[in-house]
C-alpha positions as CSV (number, residue, x, y, z in Angstrom):
1,X,172.1,91.3,56.9
2,X,175.0,88.9,57.1
3,X,175.7,86.8,54.0
4,X,174.4,84.1,54.8
5,X,171.0,85.4,55.8
6,X,171.0,87.4,53.1
7,X,171.0,83.5,51.0
8,X,168.4,82.3,52.4
9,X,166.4,85.6,51.7
10,X,167.1,85.5,48.6
11,X,166.7,81.6,47.7
12,X,163.2,82.4,48.9
13,X,162.3,85.2,47.1
14,X,163.6,82.8,44.0
15,X,161.5,80.1,44.8
16,X,158.2,82.6,45.1
17,X,159.1,84.5,41.7
18,X,157.2,82.9,38.7
19,X,160.2,83.6,37.1
20,X,162.5,81.3,38.5
21,X,162.9,77.5,37.5
22,X,165.0,76.8,40.8
23,X,167.0,78.2,44.0
24,X,169.1,76.3,45.7
25,X,172.8,76.9,47.9
26,X,175.7,76.4,45.9
27,X,176.7,73.5,48.5
28,X,173.4,72.3,47.6
29,X,175.1,72.2,44.1
30,X,178.5,70.5,45.4
31,X,180.0,73.7,44.7
32,X,182.1,74.5,47.6
33,X,185.3,77.1,46.2
34,X,182.8,79.8,47.6
35,X,181.9,79.5,51.4
36,X,178.2,81.7,50.7
37,X,176.3,81.9,47.9
38,X,173.0,80.7,45.7
39,X,172.4,78.9,42.1
40,X,168.9,80.4,40.3
41,X,167.9,79.2,37.7
42,X,166.0,81.4,35.2
43,X,166.3,80.7,31.4
44,X,170.0,79.4,32.5
45,X,171.6,79.1,35.6
46,X,173.1,81.9,37.5
47,X,175.8,81.3,39.8
48,X,176.5,84.3,42.4
49,X,179.0,84.6,45.2
50,X,178.2,86.6,48.4
51,X,181.0,88.5,50.6
52,X,179.6,90.4,53.4
53,X,181.1,94.1,55.2
54,X,179.7,95.3,58.2
55,X,179.0,98.1,59.1
56,X,182.4,100.6,59.5
57,X,183.7,100.2,62.8
58,X,181.8,97.0,63.6
59,X,183.7,94.0,64.8
60,X,182.6,90.3,63.9
61,X,183.0,89.7,67.3
62,X,180.8,91.1,68.8
63,X,178.3,92.4,66.0
64,X,174.3,91.4,66.1
65,X,172.4,90.9,62.9
66,X,169.7,92.2,64.1
67,X,167.6,93.9,61.1
68,X,167.2,98.3,61.0
69,X,164.0,98.7,59.6
70,X,163.7,102.2,57.1
71,X,162.1,102.8,54.2
72,X,161.9,100.3,51.4
73,X,163.5,101.4,48.1
74,X,161.5,102.3,45.4
75,X,160.5,99.1,43.4
76,X,161.1,99.3,39.7
77,X,159.5,96.8,37.0
78,X,159.5,93.3,38.3
79,X,162.1,91.1,37.0
80,X,161.1,88.9,33.5
81,X,162.6,85.6,32.2
82,X,164.5,87.3,29.8
83,X,166.3,89.5,31.9
84,X,169.9,89.2,32.0
85,X,171.0,88.1,35.6
86,X,172.2,91.0,37.3
87,X,169.1,92.6,35.9
88,X,166.6,90.0,37.2
89,X,168.7,89.9,40.8
90,X,168.4,93.4,40.8
91,X,164.7,93.7,39.9
92,X,163.9,90.5,42.4
93,X,165.9,92.3,45.2
94,X,163.7,95.8,45.0
95,X,160.8,93.9,44.3
96,X,161.1,92.2,47.4
97,X,159.5,95.5,49.9
98,X,162.3,94.8,52.2
99,X,162.3,97.0,54.6
100,X,166.2,96.4,55.5
101,X,167.1,97.7,52.1
102,X,168.2,100.6,51.6
103,X,169.7,100.4,48.1
104,X,170.8,98.2,45.3
105,X,173.6,98.7,43.0
106,X,173.9,96.9,39.4
107,X,178.0,96.8,39.1
108,X,177.1,96.8,35.3
109,X,175.4,100.2,35.4
110,X,177.7,102.3,37.6
111,X,179.6,105.0,35.7
112,X,183.0,103.1,36.5
113,X,181.6,99.9,35.3
114,X,184.2,97.0,34.3
115,X,183.4,95.1,31.3
116,X,182.0,91.7,32.0
117,X,182.1,92.3,35.5
118,X,178.5,91.4,36.7
119,X,176.7,91.7,40.4
120,X,174.7,93.8,42.7
121,X,176.1,95.7,45.8
122,X,173.0,95.7,48.2
123,X,173.4,98.5,51.3
124,X,171.4,97.6,54.2
125,X,169.1,100.2,57.1
126,X,171.8,99.4,59.8
127,X,175.2,100.4,57.5
128,X,176.2,96.5,56.5
129,X,176.0,95.4,52.9
130,X,176.5,92.5,51.1
131,X,178.8,92.0,47.5
132,X,176.7,89.4,44.9
133,X,178.8,88.7,42.0
134,X,178.1,86.7,38.9
135,X,180.8,83.9,39.0
């Protein structure tokens, strides 16, 4: 899933989630320094930048963003309004039931986590990834 489609996917999920108050693209909020991303308000606003990585060996000139489906990831607890932004976003993605998502990894819970650095890596069944960083 390319970053633009992922951005719209997350905004749609957030708009349907009862804990989210608003969900917009960064461009809609006036943010122009990050080409792709979204802003979601739950308890507070969180702004996220999105960068993609194609599957190994794929080239931008001939890569088609065709969904590849597999088993959805196991849902975890649904997002709560009191969750920190990274946890909230990971829960939202895990609860989506998307057959395109193979894995969601929170950066702050990794073994080599950097203090104060929050985001998620989303791996898809087509071997593409997106890196979603809290700005």
